[in-house]
C-alpha positions as CSV (number, residue, x, y, z in Angstrom):
1,X,-26.0,8.1,-20.2
2,X,-25.1,5.7,-17.4
3,X,-27.3,3.2,-15.6
4,X,-26.9,0.6,-12.8
5,X,-28.5,-2.8,-13.4
6,X,-29.1,-5.2,-10.4
7,X,-28.8,-8.9,-11.3
8,X,-30.4,-11.5,-9.0
9,X,-30.5,-15.3,-9.2
10,X,-32.7,-16.7,-12.0
11,X,-34.1,-19.7,-10.1
12,X,-36.2,-20.9,-13.0
13,X,-32.9,-21.6,-14.8
14,X,-31.3,-23.2,-11.8
15,X,-29.3,-20.4,-10.3
16,X,-30.2,-20.2,-6.6
17,X,-27.2,-18.2,-5.3
18,X,-24.5,-15.9,-6.5
19,X,-20.7,-16.6,-6.2
20,X,-18.8,-14.4,-3.8
21,X,-16.0,-12.4,-5.4
22,X,-13.0,-10.2,-4.7
23,X,-13.7,-6.5,-5.1
24,X,-12.5,-5.4,-8.5
25,X,-13.7,-8.4,-10.5
26,X,-15.9,-8.2,-13.6
27,X,-18.8,-10.2,-15.2
28,X,-18.9,-11.0,-18.9
29,X,-22.3,-10.5,-20.5
30,X,-23.3,-12.8,-23.3
31,X,-25.9,-11.6,-25.9
32,X,-26.9,-12.3,-29.5
33,X,-27.5,-9.1,-31.4
34,X,-29.0,-9.4,-34.9
35,X,-27.7,-13.0,-35.1
36,X,-24.2,-12.0,-34.0
37,X,-22.8,-13.5,-30.8
38,X,-21.4,-10.7,-28.6
39,X,-19.6,-10.6,-25.3
40,X,-18.6,-7.6,-23.1
41,X,-17.0,-7.4,-19.7
42,X,-18.2,-5.0,-17.1
43,X,-16.8,-4.4,-13.6
44,X,-19.0,-5.2,-10.7
45,X,-19.8,-2.0,-8.8
46,X,-21.5,-3.5,-5.8
47,X,-19.9,-4.7,-2.6
48,X,-18.7,-8.4,-2.4
49,X,-21.0,-8.6,0.7
50,X,-24.0,-7.9,-1.6
51,X,-23.4,-11.2,-3.5
52,X,-24.1,-13.1,-0.3
53,X,-27.5,-11.4,-0.3
54,X,-28.1,-12.5,-3.9
55,X,-27.2,-9.3,-5.8
56,X,-24.6,-8.1,-8.4
57,X,-24.7,-4.6,-9.7
58,X,-23.3,-3.6,-13.1
59,X,-23.0,0.1,-13.8
60,X,-22.8,0.6,-17.6
61,X,-22.1,3.7,-19.6
62,X,-23.9,4.2,-23.0
63,X,-21.0,4.4,-25.5
64,X,-21.6,6.4,-28.6
65,X,-21.7,3.8,-31.4
66,X,-21.3,1.1,-28.9
67,X,-23.0,-2.2,-29.9
68,X,-23.5,-3.9,-26.5
69,X,-24.2,-0.8,-24.4
70,X,-26.9,0.4,-26.7
71,X,-28.5,-3.1,-26.8
72,X,-28.5,-3.3,-23.0
73,X,-30.0,0.2,-22.7
74,X,-32.7,-0.7,-25.2
75,X,-33.6,-4.2,-24.0
76,X,-32.6,-4.8,-20.4
77,X,-35.9,-4.2,-18.4
78,X,-36.9,-5.4,-15.0
79,X,-37.6,-9.2,-15.1
80,X,-35.5,-9.9,-18.2
81,X,-33.4,-13.0,-18.0
82,X,-29.7,-12.4,-18.9
83,X,-26.6,-14.7,-19.1
84,X,-23.3,-13.7,-17.5
85,X,-20.1,-15.4,-16.5
86,X,-18.9,-16.0,-13.0
87,X,-16.9,-13.1,-11.5
88,X,-13.4,-13.0,-13.1
89,X,-10.3,-10.9,-13.5
90,X,-7.1,-10.0,-11.6
91,X,-7.8,-6.4,-10.7
92,X,-8.1,-6.9,-7.0
93,X,-6.0,-6.1,-3.9
94,X,-3.5,-8.8,-2.9
95,X,-1.9,-8.4,0.4
96,X,1.3,-10.3,-0.5
97,X,1.9,-8.2,-3.6
98,X,0.3,-4.8,-3.1
99,X,1.3,-2.0,-0.6
100,X,-0.9,-1.2,2.4
101,X,-1.7,2.1,0.9
102,X,-3.2,2.3,-2.6
103,X,-3.6,5.4,-4.8
104,X,-6.6,4.6,-7.1
105,X,-6.9,6.5,-10.3
106,X,-10.3,6.4,-12.0
107,X,-11.8,8.1,-15.1
108,X,-15.5,8.3,-15.9
109,X,-17.2,4.9,-15.7
110,X,-13.8,3.4,-14.6
111,X,-14.9,4.2,-11.1
112,X,-17.0,1.0,-10.9
113,X,-14.3,-1.4,-9.5
114,X,-13.2,1.2,-7.0
115,X,-16.8,1.7,-5.6
116,X,-16.8,-2.0,-5.0
117,X,-13.4,-1.9,-3.3
118,X,-14.4,1.1,-1.1
119,X,-17.5,-0.7,0.0
120,X,-15.4,-3.8,0.7
121,X,-13.0,-1.7,2.9
122,X,-16.0,-0.3,4.8
123,X,-17.5,-3.7,5.3
124,X,-14.2,-5.2,6.5
125,X,-13.7,-7.5,3.6
126,X,-10.6,-5.7,2.4
127,X,-7.8,-4.2,4.6
128,X,-6.0,-1.4,2.9
129,X,-6.0,2.4,2.8
130,X,-7.5,3.9,-0.4
131,X,-6.9,7.4,-1.8
132,X,-9.1,7.8,-4.8
133,X,-8.3,10.4,-7.5
134,X,-11.4,10.4,-9.7
135,X,-11.3,12.3,-13.0
136,X,-14.6,13.6,-14.3
137,X,-15.4,16.4,-16.8
138,X,-17.3,18.5,-14.3
139,X,-18.9,18.3,-10.8
140,X,-22.4,17.6,-12.1
141,X,-21.3,14.6,-14.0
142,X,-19.5,12.7,-11.2
143,X,-20.8,9.1,-11.0
144,X,-21.5,7.8,-7.5
145,X,-20.9,11.3,-6.0
146,X,-23.2,10.8,-3.0
147,X,-22.2,7.2,-2.4
148,X,-18.5,8.1,-2.4
149,X,-19.0,11.0,-0.1
150,X,-20.9,8.7,2.3
151,X,-18.2,6.1,2.2
152,X,-15.5,8.6,2.9
153,X,-17.5,9.9,5.9
154,X,-18.2,6.4,7.2
155,X,-14.6,5.0,6.9
156,X,-11.4,6.7,7.8
157,X,-9.4,4.4,5.4
158,X,-11.1,6.0,2.4
159,X,-10.2,9.5,0.9
160,X,-11.8,10.7,-2.3
161,X,-10.5,13.6,-4.4
162,X,-12.4,14.7,-7.5
163,X,-10.3,15.9,-10.4
164,X,-12.3,18.0,-12.8
165,X,-11.0,18.7,-16.3
166,X,-13.7,21.1,-17.6
167,X,-14.6,23.1,-14.5
168,X,-13.6,26.8,-15.0
169,X,-13.0,27.1,-11.3
170,X,-12.2,24.2,-8.9
171,X,-14.8,23.7,-6.2
172,X,-13.7,23.3,-2.6
173,X,-12.1,19.9,-2.0
174,X,-11.5,19.2,-5.7
175,X,-8.6,19.5,-8.1
176,X,-8.7,21.1,-11.5
177,X,-7.3,19.6,-14.7
178,X,-6.0,16.0,-15.2
179,X,-4.4,13.4,-13.0
180,X,-0.7,13.8,-13.3
181,X,2.5,12.5,-11.6
182,X,2.6,15.7,-9.6
183,X,-1.0,15.3,-8.4
184,X,-0.3,11.6,-7.4
185,X,2.8,12.8,-5.4
186,X,0.6,15.4,-3.6
187,X,-1.7,12.7,-2.2
188,X,0.8,9.8,-1.9
189,X,2.6,9.0,1.3
190,X,6.0,10.6,1.4
191,X,8.2,8.0,3.0
192,X,6.1,4.9,2.6
193,X,5.6,2.5,-0.3
194,X,2.3,2.6,-2.1
195,X,0.5,0.9,-5.0
196,X,-1.2,2.5,-7.9
197,X,-4.4,1.0,-9.4
198,X,-5.8,2.5,-12.6
199,X,-9.1,2.0,-14.4
200,X,-10.6,4.3,-17.1
201,X,-10.8,4.8,-20.9
202,X,-8.1,3.9,-23.3
203,X,-7.0,7.6,-23.6
204,X,-6.5,7.8,-19.9
205,X,-4.1,4.8,-19.9
206,X,-2.1,6.3,-22.8
207,X,-1.6,9.5,-20.8
208,X,-1.1,8.0,-17.4
209,X,1.5,5.5,-18.5
210,X,3.8,8.4,-19.3
211,X,3.0,10.2,-16.1
212,X,3.6,7.0,-14.0
213,X,7.1,6.6,-15.5
214,X,8.1,9.9,-13.7
215,X,7.3,8.2,-10.3
216,X,10.0,5.6,-10.9
217,X,8.0,2.9,-9.2
218,X,8.6,-0.9,-9.4
219,X,6.3,-2.5,-12.0
220,X,4.6,-4.7,-9.5
221,X,3.2,-1.6,-7.7
222,X,1.3,-0.4,-10.8
223,X,-1.9,-2.3,-11.6
224,X,-4.0,-1.7,-14.7
225,X,-7.6,-2.9,-15.1
226,X,-8.2,-4.4,-18.5
227,X,-8.8,-1.9,-21.3
228,X,-12.0,-3.6,-22.6
229,X,-12.2,-3.4,-26.4
230,X,-9.2,-1.8,-28.1
231,X,-9.9,0.5,-31.0
232,X,-7.9,2.3,-33.8
233,X,-4.7,0.3,-33.7
234,X,-3.3,2.4,-36.6
235,X,-2.9,5.3,-34.2
236,X,-0.2,3.4,-32.2
237,X,3.4,4.5,-32.8
238,X,4.6,1.0,-33.5
239,X,1.8,0.1,-36.0
240,X,3.5,-0.9,-39.3
241,X,3.1,1.0,-42.5
242,X,1.6,-0.4,-45.7
243,X,-1.2,-2.5,-44.1
244,X,-4.1,-3.2,-46.5
245,X,-7.6,-2.0,-45.5
246,X,-9.2,-5.5,-45.8
247,X,-7.9,-9.1,-45.4
248,X,-9.3,-12.6,-45.5
249,X,-9.4,-14.7,-42.4
250,X,-9.8,-18.5,-42.6
251,X,-10.9,-20.0,-39.3
252,X,-11.5,-23.6,-38.2
253,X,-13.7,-24.3,-35.2
254,X,-14.8,-27.8,-34.3
255,X,-13.8,-29.2,-37.7
256,X,-15.9,-26.5,-39.4
257,X,-13.9,-24.1,-41.6
258,X,-15.0,-20.6,-42.7
259,X,-13.4,-17.9,-44.8
260,X,-14.5,-14.3,-44.1
261,X,-13.4,-10.8,-45.0
262,X,-12.7,-8.1,-42.4
263,X,-11.1,-4.7,-41.9
264,X,-7.6,-4.5,-40.4
265,X,-8.9,-1.9,-38.0
266,X,-11.1,-4.6,-36.4
267,X,-9.6,-7.3,-34.1
268,X,-9.7,-10.9,-35.4
269,X,-12.5,-11.5,-32.8
270,X,-14.6,-8.5,-34.0
271,X,-14.4,-9.7,-37.6
272,X,-15.4,-13.2,-36.7
273,X,-18.3,-12.0,-34.6
274,X,-19.5,-9.7,-37.4
275,X,-19.7,-12.8,-39.5
276,X,-21.8,-14.6,-36.9
277,X,-18.9,-16.9,-35.8
278,X,-18.9,-17.3,-32.0
279,X,-15.5,-17.1,-30.3
280,X,-15.0,-18.0,-26.6
281,X,-14.3,-14.8,-24.7
282,X,-14.4,-13.1,-21.3
283,X,-12.2,-10.1,-20.9
284,X,-11.6,-9.0,-24.6
285,X,-8.3,-7.6,-23.5
286,X,-5.9,-10.6,-23.9
287,X,-5.8,-11.3,-20.1
288,X,-8.2,-14.2,-19.5
289,X,-6.9,-16.6,-22.1
290,X,-10.4,-17.9,-23.1
291,X,-9.9,-17.1,-26.8
292,X,-6.3,-18.6,-27.0
293,X,-5.9,-19.7,-30.6
294,X,-3.3,-21.0,-33.0
295,X,-2.1,-18.7,-35.8
296,X,-1.3,-21.1,-38.6
297,X,-0.3,-18.5,-41.2
298,X,-0.2,-14.7,-41.5
299,X,0.8,-11.8,-39.3
300,X,-1.0,-9.8,-36.6
301,X,-0.4,-6.7,-34.6
302,X,-0.9,-6.7,-30.8
303,X,-0.9,-3.4,-28.9
304,X,2.0,-3.4,-26.4
305,X,-0.4,-2.7,-23.4
306,X,-2.4,-5.9,-24.3
307,X,0.5,-8.2,-24.8
308,X,-0.2,-11.0,-22.3
309,X,1.2,-13.9,-24.3
310,X,3.8,-16.2,-22.7
311,X,7.1,-17.2,-24.4
312,X,5.5,-20.6,-25.3
313,X,2.8,-18.7,-27.2
314,X,5.4,-17.1,-29.4
315,X,7.2,-20.4,-29.9
316,X,4.0,-22.3,-30.9
317,X,2.3,-19.5,-32.8
318,X,-0.6,-18.7,-30.4
319,X,-2.6,-15.5,-30.3
320,X,-5.5,-13.9,-28.5
321,X,-8.0,-13.0,-31.3
322,X,-9.6,-10.3,-29.0
323,X,-6.6,-8.1,-29.1
324,X,-4.9,-9.3,-32.3
325,X,-5.3,-7.1,-35.4
326,X,-4.7,-8.7,-38.9
327,X,-1.9,-7.3,-41.0
328,X,-2.2,-9.9,-43.7
329,X,-4.6,-12.7,-44.7
330,X,-4.8,-15.2,-41.8
331,X,-5.4,-18.9,-41.2
332,X,-6.3,-19.7,-37.6
333,X,-7.6,-22.5,-35.4
334,X,-9.9,-21.4,-32.6
335,X,-10.7,-23.6,-29.6
336,X,-14.3,-24.8,-29.0
337,X,-16.7,-21.9,-28.9
338,X,-18.8,-21.2,-25.8
């Protein structure tokens, strides 16, 4: 249920080389599925060095009920032309901000940016010490198991610890259960500052945020990769009561106005896309700002973990449709679509 796709320059369409990138960045994939414009962001799993040789690798997990992942698994074959963005995102090591030692916490397919980082460390493109705590269900389902073992063997700055939740008995060199504050302390330096980088599914973030509070670290030393698409906002503790199941959204794009109906469990962007209205997007997590729009009337709910708006956005009524969930009928103005 997981595949790696290698992307190379499409010279027929004018792409002769690929942009270099910092390990940890993602590409946004653009597709049209049954007439609906869809975007999804996927972390690059290959080394930055590979881009200089004309190669990006995206490792994509097939999500049950997932729109884009199923489409990719069904249609991406060797030789197919695809459209992606330039490398983007802020989930990369920064020497001036991050500590020299980094505890990397990964879950499932959230391993992809860390594989890129580990390769960059081995290649000399990054200079920090990585301890990778990688959560998987069992030993047989570990992604990149052989590559991670090889990287650890080749480079003394990389240490990999597999944390297995469903194994009845922990194998040698692995931990059993989940990644917790106690487990992080076990592998973190005792009298030295360290950063924590996290990438995994939404449930992992929800659990680890509570565990990381126990460490008492400064906020700057804890780095989250974007969630990707956020689902089920009604399960959040601060989600308001009495929200209707459906609302109307009136949107203006390039002097064209549309009124559509959507479910409050879908983000504003999801509702517009389902009605074949293209919205500029890259991260789908409120971080990149491509979908920055004006909320002219109505109320939305934004999950706390995806609240990237500035004070000026509150003052002038701006939202990110990708992570804003309608609570009432809305009227919005969206910038020029891609």
